C-alpha positions as CSV (number, residue, x, y, z in Angstrom):
1,M,0.1,0.4,-0.4
2,K,2.8,2.3,0.8
3,Q,4.5,1.8,-2.2
4,L,1.0,1.9,-4.1
5,A,0.5,5.5,-2.5
6,E,3.5,6.9,-3.4
7,Q,3.6,6.2,-7.5
8,E,0.3,8.3,-7.4
9,H,1.0,11.2,-4.9
10,R,-1.1,10.1,-1.9
11,S,-1.8,9.8,1.6
12,M,-2.2,6.2,2.3
13,N,-5.7,6.9,4.3
14,A,-6.3,7.8,0.7
15,T,-4.8,5.1,-1.3
16,I,-7.0,3.0,1.0
17,A,-9.6,5.1,0.5
18,V,-9.7,4.9,-3.0
19,V,-9.0,0.6,-2.7
20,V,-12.1,0.1,-1.0
21,E,-14.3,2.2,-3.3
22,E,-13.1,0.1,-6.6
23,Y,-13.2,-3.3,-4.5
24,T,-17.3,-2.4,-3.7
25,A,-18.1,-0.9,-7.5
26,T,-16.2,-4.2,-8.6
27,R,-18.2,-6.0,-6.0
28,S,-21.8,-5.1,-6.6
29,D,-21.5,-4.8,-11.0
30,R,-20.4,-8.8,-10.4
31,V,-23.4,-9.1,-8.5
32,R,-25.6,-7.4,-10.1
33,V,-24.3,-9.7,-13.0
34,R,-23.8,-13.0,-11.8
35,D,-27.5,-13.3,-9.4
36,P,-29.8,-12.6,-12.9
37,A,-27.5,-15.1,-14.6
38,R,-27.7,-17.5,-12.4
39,E,-31.9,-17.3,-12.5
40,V,-31.1,-17.7,-16.7
41,V,-29.4,-20.8,-15.7
42,E,-31.9,-22.2,-13.6
43,R,-34.4,-21.3,-15.3
44,D,-32.9,-22.4,-18.6
45,A,-31.4,-25.5,-17.1
46,E,-32.4,-28.0,-20.1
47,L,-32.3,-26.2,-22.7
48,L,-28.6,-25.5,-22.0
49,R,-28.1,-29.1,-21.3
50,R,-29.3,-29.7,-24.6
51,L,-27.4,-27.0,-25.9
52,A,-24.2,-28.9,-25.0
53,E,-24.9,-31.6,-26.2
């Protein structure tokens, strides 16, 4: 973290805040995509199985 903060000319606290914000945004994006995708897989499991054959 210290090296990253120095590279980006930020304090450690500012760097940690940015890292947490980026992690939260990325996780939120994954959840927003993952949950509907899971619903499609569950709903269309038979169709997906036949397509895989």
